[in-house]
C-alpha positions in Angstrom: 122.2 67.8 97.9 119.4 69.8 96.1 115.7 69.2 96.1 113.2 70.6 93.6 109.8 71.2 95.2 106.5 72.6 94.0 104.9 75.7 95.5 101.5 74.7 96.9 100.2 78.0 98.2 101.2 81.7 98.6 99.5 84.1 101.0 100.3 87.6 102.2 101.6 88.2 105.7 102.3 92.0 105.6 102.6 94.6 102.8 106.0 93.2 101.7 106.1 89.7 103.3 104.5 86.5 101.9 104.2 83.0 103.2 105.2 80.1 100.8 103.9 76.6 101.4 105.8 73.9 99.5 105.6 70.2 98.9 108.0 68.5 101.3 110.7 66.3 99.7 110.6 62.7 100.9 112.8 62.2 103.9 113.6 65.9 104.2 114.4 66.9 107.9 115.3 70.1 109.7 115.2 71.5 113.2 113.3 74.6 114.3 115.5 77.6 113.8 117.4 76.2 110.9 117.5 77.6 107.3 118.5 76.4 103.8 119.7 77.9 100.6 116.8 78.5 98.2 116.8 79.3 94.5 114.0 79.6 91.9 113.7 76.9 89.3 113.4 79.3 86.4 115.9 80.2 83.7 118.6 82.6 84.9 117.7 82.1 88.6 118.7 78.5 89.4 122.2 79.5 90.6 121.0 82.6 92.5 120.8 81.0 96.0 119.7 82.9 99.2 119.2 81.7 102.8 115.7 81.4 104.1 114.5 80.0 107.4 111.8 77.2 107.8 108.8 78.5 109.6 106.9 75.2 109.6 107.4 72.5 112.1 109.6 69.4 111.3 106.6 67.1 111.6 104.4 69.1 109.2 103.7 67.4 105.9 104.8 70.5 104.0 107.5 73.1 104.2 106.9 76.8 104.8 108.9 79.9 104.5 108.0 83.5 105.4 109.9 85.8 103.0 110.3 89.5 102.9 110.7 91.1 99.5 113.3 93.8 98.9 112.4 95.3 95.5 115.2 97.8 95.6 117.7 95.0 95.5 116.4 93.7 92.2 117.3 90.2 93.2 115.9 86.9 94.5 113.4 88.3 97.0 111.9 90.5 94.4 111.7 87.6 91.9 110.4 85.2 94.4 107.5 87.6 95.3 106.3 87.1 91.7 106.2 83.3 91.6 102.9 81.5 91.6 101.6 78.1 92.9 102.9 75.4 90.6 106.3 77.1 90.2 109.3 75.3 91.7 111.9 76.3 94.2 115.2 74.4 94.7 116.3 73.7 98.3 119.7 72.6 99.7 120.2 70.6 102.9 119.3 72.5 106.1 121.9 74.3 108.2 122.0 76.9 111.0 123.2 77.6 114.6 120.0 78.9 116.0 118.2 76.3 118.1 116.2 76.3 121.3 118.5 75.8 124.3 116.0 76.6 127.1 113.8 79.4 128.4 115.0 82.8 127.6 114.7 86.1 125.8 114.3 86.2 122.0 115.3 89.5 120.3 114.5 90.0 116.6 114.8 92.8 114.1 112.5 92.8 111.1 112.7 89.6 109.0 115.1 88.3 111.7 112.0 87.0 113.4 111.8 84.0 111.0 114.0 81.5 112.9 111.9 82.2 115.9 108.5 81.4 114.2 109.3 77.7 114.0 110.8 77.6 117.5 107.7 79.3 119.1 105.4 77.0 117.1 107.3 74.1 118.6 107.1 75.5 122.1 103.4 76.1 121.7 102.8 72.5 120.5 104.7 71.3 123.6 103.0 73.7 126.0 106.4 75.3 126.9 105.9 79.0 125.8 105.5 80.3 129.3 108.6 81.9 130.7 110.0 83.0 127.3 110.0 86.6 126.1 110.1 88.1 122.7 111.4 91.7 121.9 110.6 92.5 118.3 112.0 95.7 116.6 110.5 97.1 113.4 110.3 100.4 111.6 106.5 100.7 111.7 103.5 98.7 112.9 102.7 97.6 109.4 106.0 95.8 109.2 105.4 93.5 112.1 105.3 89.9 111.0 102.7 87.7 112.8 102.0 90.3 115.5 98.7 88.8 116.5 100.2 85.3 116.8 103.0 86.4 119.1 100.7 88.6 121.2 98.3 85.7 121.5 100.8 83.1 122.7 103.1 85.4 124.8 100.8 88.0 126.2 102.9 90.4 128.2 105.9 88.4 127.2 105.8 90.1 123.8 107.2 93.6 123.5 107.1 95.5 120.2 109.3 98.5 119.6 109.1 100.8 116.6 111.7 103.3 115.6 109.8 105.2 112.9 106.3 105.4 114.4 104.8 106.2 117.8 101.7 104.0 118.4 99.8 102.8 121.5 100.8 99.3 122.5 104.3 99.6 121.1 107.4 101.1 122.6 109.3 103.7 120.6 113.0 103.7 119.8 115.4 100.9 119.4 116.5 97.8 121.4 119.6 99.1 123.1 121.4 98.7 126.4 118.9 100.9 128.3 115.9 98.9 126.8 117.5 95.7 128.0 118.1 97.0 131.5 114.5 98.2 131.6 112.9 94.9 130.5 115.3 92.2 131.8 116.0 91.4 135.5 117.9 88.1 135.0 120.9 88.2 132.6 121.9 84.6 133.5 119.2 83.1 131.2 119.4 82.2 127.5 119.3 84.9 124.8 118.5 84.4 121.2 119.4 87.1 118.6 118.5 87.5 115.0 118.4 90.5 112.8 120.7 92.8 110.8 124.4 92.0 111.6 125.1 95.4 113.2 122.1 95.0 115.5 123.1 91.5 116.6 126.7 92.5 117.3 125.7 95.6 119.3 123.1 93.5 121.3 125.6 90.7 121.9 128.1 93.2 123.3 125.5 95.0 125.5 124.2 91.7 126.9 127.7 90.6 127.8 128.3 93.9 129.5 125.1 93.5 131.5 126.2 90.0 132.7 125.0 87.5 130.1 127.4 84.6 129.6 128.9 84.4 126.1 127.8 80.7 125.7 124.2 81.6 126.6 123.8 84.0 123.7 122.6 82.2 120.6 122.9 83.8 117.2 123.7 82.8 113.6 127.5 83.0 113.4 
């Protein structure tokens, strides 16, 4: 089923990421971590659907998406960065395999953080953030989505790693097997992965080699 919804508000998050606040269709429901197919209700774009993750909470009276623009692709994310409040997006029903299963380690690469935004907002609202960790990989510090929010709720449980910049307060390099061994003592807990497909596959393999159980590693299949 498809739902046409008006854009209420647009605000910048980083140099190439924006937050879109939308009217919530009556009866529309989703779970933190889920996504939906989105298109723009403009001529030539209605059938150009792309998956985006909800970053609001299910109980909010609006829907929210945090969307990174990729101008070089000359596609939906470039065009959606040009829409204005009052324009419409078209949503399908929600879907997705990423959901909170219990305390654990969240590992995100770039825009792969988006499923975790709603999950951490849920945990914050329930007072259950403590005991979870977030490892967040980006190219440079200007690319980090909601850095101050995650540092604020997670404290030392938030670890940022940059592969194209060396900066105080951030580790340098990539999240690989050595990084995992350095930062994780218990590989029997839950792991949540989201990012570029090669990154997710490599991390899934590394985690299982280090003792993580296959059914404890949550990712979008």
